[in-house]
N, C-alpha and C positions, 0 to 999 in steps of 0.2 A: 419647332410643334410642327407636325402636320396639321392640315387641316381636312384631310382625306379620310373613306372608311374603307377604302381596300388597302388594307396592309397585307402583309404576309403573319401568314398564323403565328409565327414566335417574334414577331417586330410590333413595340408598342409605344403611343407616347406615353402613358401612363400605368406603371405597375407600382399594385397596390400591394403588401403581403398582409395579411391577417383578415379575417370577415366577421369583424369587431364592429364597433360605435366611432374608433377612430377612425380607418378605411374605408367606412361604410358614408360617413360626417366627408370627407376630405375629396371622394369620389362624384355627393351630390352637389358638390359645390361648384366640382373644375366641369360636371356635366352641364351645370348651368350657365358658367363664363364660358367654357369651348367645347359645345355639343360634337363639333367633327372630333375634339382628338379622341382616338382608341384607348379604353380602359381594360386592364383583366386583374382581376384579383386571384391570387394565391389562398388557400388555407389548410391547416394540415390536419383540422376535425372534418368530421363527415357531413360538415352544418354551418350554419351563420351562428354567431354567438353563443360559442359553448364554450368560451373562458371567463374573464374577464366580464362579456358584457351580461353574461348567461344571469338570468333573473334574481338567483341565488345565491351568485357569486357576489353581491355588492349590496351596498345597504338600498337601493334602489330611490337613494334620495336626493331631488333635485339642490342639490349645493346651492345655496344661496346667501349662507352665513344666518339666515334669521335664528337657529337654534342651538350653533354648533360653536361649543365654550370654545376648541380651541383656536379659533380664528380670531380669538379677541381676549389675547394674554393679556397679564396683569405686567407693567413694567413702570418700575420708577413709583409703585402708590396709587396710579391710574392704571384703566381699563384702555390699551390698543385697540382702535376700532378700523384701523386703517387697512389691512387687512382685508375683514370682513366686507368693508364701500367696495373694495377690489373685485374679491370671488361676487359678489352680489350685482356688480354692473357685468361682467362677463356673464353669466346667471341669461340677464336678460337679451343678452345678444341671442342663446339657446334657444331662446322661448321666441324670438324674433325671428329667427334662420326655421325652425320649426312649424309657425304661424304661418310664412311664408311660405314653406314645402307643401303645408294644407292647402292653401288656396293656388298652387300653381298643378294639383292634385297626383304629385310626388309620394306625399304621406297619407295616406287613404280615410284614417280609422284615429283622429286624437287617442278617442278611448280610451283605445287598445294600449297606450302606453303612458296618458298622464292624466293624475288625480290627483285634484285637489285636499289635502291631506294637513292640518294643522302642526305646525313645528313647535315643538315646546322646550325650553332649558329648566331644566330639574337641578338644586341644589340643595342640598342637604348640612345640616349643623350652620353655626352662627359665621363661619365666616365665610362659606361659601355662599352664603344666603347676602351677606353685606356686600362680596365682589357680584355677585347676577344684580343687586339692585343697581350697583354702579353701573355695570353693562345696560343694563335697561336703560337708566337716565339718560347712557352716551346715544343709544340706536333709535331709543322710540319719536326723539324729534324729527328724524331724517324722512323722507316723502320713501325711501327705498326700505322701508322697515312700515309698512301699513297696521296700521290699527293694532300695535303691539301693547301687549298688557304686562301686570305685574300684580301676584297676589301673596302673599305670607300667610293668607287666613288659611285653617284646614277645613273650613266647611267649603268654601270655594274651590280649594285644590281637589277636593274627593268630588264636585260634582261635576268638575273640568275635567280628568283622571280617578274614575267608580274605580279601576281593577288596583292602580296604586293607591288609593288609600283603605280601601278594603285592611281591616286589619290592622291598620298600622298606627303606632303608637305617637302621636304629634308631640306628647309632653315629655315624651326621652328622647326626642332629636327632634326641632324646627326641619322644616321644609320651605319651600320658595319655589313657585314657576315662574316663565315668562313664554309668552307665547303671540303666533298672531296665525290668524286662518288661511292666509295666504301663502303657506306649503306647499311642497308637491310631494306626490310617490310617483314616478318612475320605473316602467317599465323599459331597458334599456336594451334586453331582449327581442322586445316586440317592433320596438323603433329601429333598430338596426337590420330587421325581416322588413321590414315595411322599406326602410330605402333600398336595399339591395335587389328588392322584387322589382322596383322601378328602376336602378341600375341594370337589370336583364332585360327588360322589355327594352329598353335605351340603347343595347347593344354592347354594356358590358357582358365580357368573357369572366365568368369566376367559376374557376377551380378546385373541389373538395377535394379533401384526403392525397392534398398536394405541400410536400415540404420544401421551401427555402432552403437549399444547406450554401450556398456561398453568393458571393455578391462582385464580380470586380468591374473595374473600368474598363471599355475598352473604346479607346477611339472618342465617339460624341454618344455613345450609349455604356449604359452598363447594362453588362453579360449575369446574366440570375440564373442560377444552378436550379434545379427544381427535381423532385423524385417522385413519382408517383406512388404512394405508401400502399395501394390495392395491389400494383404491378411489379411491382421495383425496378420501373423504366425509369431512366434518367432522360431531360431533357434540359436546353439551354435555351434562355427566353431573353430580345433584347430588349429595353428601354429606356428611353430620353431621361424621363423622371419615375425616380423609386421613392415611395413614402413605405416604411418600413413601422407598422402597426400591430404589430406581432406579440406585445406583453411583456412580458420577461424574457424574449429571447431576442427582442429589438438590441438590445447592448449588445450581443453576440455580433448579430448581424450587419450591426454598422460598423462595429470592429473590424469584421471581415472583408468589409467593403472601402476600409483604410480610410476612414473619417478621420482627418486628424484630427479635429477638435474632441475627440473622444481617446487619447490616450491619457491614462491614469484614471480614468474612468472605472468604478467596482459595479457590483449589485452586491443586495443584502435581502435573502428572500424571505417573507415571512408569512405564516398561512392563519387559519382562522376555522372557528366553528360557529356556530349557532346555535343557542336551542329556539325551537319553532313548535305553535300549537296551531291545531284548522279547528279549534272546538270554537264553536260560534258564540258558545255564550260569554267565553271573555272576549272575543274579539270585540262584540258588540260594546262590550265597558271599556276596551280603549280605540278609540277613532281619534288615534294622534300619532305621531312620532316625536317621542323625548329622548332627548341626548343629555346626559350626566358629564360630570368633570371626568377628565381622563386620568389613571392612577399615575404615580411618579416613574417615571422612564416608559411608560408604554407610546406604541408610537399613534398616529392622529387615527392611522386606520382601526385603531381598537379601543377605541372611544365607546362606552358604553350605552347602549339605546335600548329602547324598548318602540320600535315599529310597525305600526298597522302598515301590510302588504298588498298591495292590488294585483294578482298576476294571474294573467289569462280569466279574466270574470271570477277569481276565486280570495275571499279574503282569510288573511293569515296573522298571526302574531311572528314578531321574531327577537329576539333577546341577544346581544354580544355586541360585534364579535369576539370571543376568546380567543387569543392572542394564542399563535404557534411557532413551531419552526420545521421547515423541512428543506433539506439540501436544493429540493425543485426550482427552479424556476419561472415552471408552470402546474399547474393542478395537472394536466395530462403530460408533464412534462416527466425526467429522469431523476435519479438521486444521484448522477453525477453533472448535473448540470451546473453547479456553482463550483466544485472544483476545476470544468472543465474551462470554467468562465477566468481564473488564476494565470494573469501575465504576469514577466519582468516587471512590466510598466505601470503596474499598481497592485502589487504587493505591499510598496510603504502604505497607501490609500486603505487596505483591509486591516494593516495594523495599525493606524494610526484609529478609524472606525474602535476596535478593537481595545484600543487603551484606555478611549475616553468616553466608553458607551456603558458601564457597567452598570447604571441602572437600568435599561435597555435588556442587557446579557438575564441580568436578574429577574425581573416583570417577566422574560420567553422563559426561562427555565420555571416558572413557578408558576404559569399557567402552561405546560406541556406535562406536569405532572398530577394538573387539574382534574379530580375526577369526575365524571358527573353528580356525583352527591355535591362537589365543592362548585359547578358549575351553580346548580340550583343554591345554593348558600348567597351568590352574587347574582341570582336573577330578584332573591328573595327583599334586595335592597329595595328593589324597585317595586315588587309584587310581593309584599310579605306574606298572603296567601297560596302562593304559588304550590303547587301539587304534583310531584314527578308525572305524576300517569299522563299527565295531560302534555308535557311536552318532549319532542324529540329532540335528536342531535343531525344537525347539517352540516355537512363538509362546505365552506365558504370557500372563496376564491384564495389564488396565491398572488401575493402581489413581492415585487422585486425594488426595492427602496434604492436609490440613487446615492453612492457615494463618488462624491468629487475630489478629484486632488488638493490638498492645498498645499503651502508651504508650511517648512517644519516651525514648529517642534509638531503640528497636528497630524500632517500629512495627510490627511484624509478628513471629509468631514460627511456625515450623515442626511440625504436632505429626503423631509418627506411627502411633498409637491411633487406638481406634474411642467417635465420639463424638457422642451424640444429642443432637437438637436439637428443640424442640417449642414453640410460642408458651406464651402467658401462659394461655392460655382451655383447654390443652390439650385443642384441638380438630384443629390438625393438627401434625405429628412427622416426622422423618426422621433415619438414619440416617451419619452421615459416616466419612470415615475405611478406615483399613485395620486392622493386624495389632490384638490377637490375632482380630478380624472375627466370620469364621464360627462359631468356634469357642466362644463365648462371647452368641450370639443370644440363649438363653432369655433369660439374665440380662440383656443389655439390653433384651428384652421388658416385665422383670418394672419395670425399673425406669421404661419407657416407660407400663406400668401406673398406677403411682405417682403419675408427676408429671401424667397427662393422664386419670386415670379414679380419682382420690382417694377421689372420694366415695362409690365403688362399691367400695372395697378389703376393709371390713367384711363386705360381704355376700358379697364373693368368696371370704372367707378359707378356707373352709372345702374347697371348689374347688383352689385354688392350694396349699392345703397337702397335698392329696390329688395334685398334680402336681409338688410339690416337697416334700418330705417335711421336709427343711433348712431353708425357707425361713424368714429370721430368726433364725436360726444362726448360732455362729461353725466353722465346719470344721477352723480349724485349734487350735480353744481345746477343742473336744470331741470328744476320739477317737471315744466309744462310738458320737455321731451321725453320725461320717465313717464307723466300719465298718461300722453299719448298709447306711448307703445305699450302700458300696461292695460289700458282697455280693449286695443283691437287684438293683443296677444291672449288677454282673458275669454273673449269674445269666440273666438277664430279656434282656438283651443279647447273649447268647451267647457272652459272653468270657471264660467261666472252662470252656468245654470244651476237652479235649486234641485240639491239634494242627486248631486251627480254622482255619488257613488250608489244611491237606489238605483241608479240608470242604467249602471254597470252590470250590479249583482244582487239585486234585489231588495227590496225596504228593509230598514230597522228602525231601533228606537233612536 
């Protein structure tokens, strides 16, 4: 890589596809590690963070497994918390990176993108309550789940969640909750914009309205074909390293680049809808994020939850997401996306998933045909007194779940997590999949650095340890390290201040 800034206009050290949280995070890391490297970002839409990172295209949850029940599955009669521990550790790296960038002036206003909001797990019926109690017993003693509490008392439930308690028949169906006040709501769009504002000030070229149409190897460079969607003009940009953070389009672009590791990979698009209210009388009665149990066959992105959101200084509530289906790979994509992704090598993967995921297909069909009244019926399982006049439908984001090739007889395995893919030379990489996605982006980018820039990791170690004080440590085992970084990030991200939400959007009860 070069250490000069006087590059040709069409030649860069680092080329980032997509102006969302993934590219913004990696760009910020590389700018801190190698300020002399030139960077360019191409984004097909007209501004930053308008797809998956747009605030209402995702749940805005700082996913740290405090309340998400799909991260603590029940296996052989016991609650498995290993995934919850792993995700929690990764989210702490996110907090550390954001805090470090605040201290270095890259992120200028933490209150614009992160707010402390209680995270609550919700159980209905005896079986779910039994599971939730055992989950609580497994997590509460660990220091990474601070001050977690549990109750199955109806009065305590109604005091904690007055909106959900109103009109509820506790005798007909018992309920329980576990919670911690240490959760967060995150505006990934605002976070992305702060990163990109700083990047532009430090020399990064950002081209909006430009679509990457092809990526091909040319010697020590990648030749990236780009189309200006405003003028129709086409150009070629060369880069030494390419990162594809293009959401649902990442799979196709990486395949065009000839990354052999993707042979047999396919994608399955899933869309969604929210119900949203801005009625402040309701909002003030639900100052929390409440996650419940997913229906059989539902993907993790469709786990039902009733959430407080804080976006651009305004509080609202979201409920959902309601699963849906569209052949588009992006919210702003085309109806041909799925069909164009089918190749001879991934047909077995598609067929294998179709044959082994009947529950998912059934769930999606039911969701597609669910009308507004049907959506309100589901909402009333959480908020019994919900009035249709207070709620409107909002289109959520589009996600492409990864289908990995497997051996017969399955041929393909549908994956619901976040996957990093790179070529063996470490000159091109991309992010595929969905949840927990944006919440653990810094951890994913550390893995990318290790895979793609391994020879530089020793040289970069002091800077990485500054950005990530617990890098290489096990927070689930090292209580002291966890508590030290927690106090630091709470203070730096302004999460330890009393009435934090009051300061952002005005006083409330």
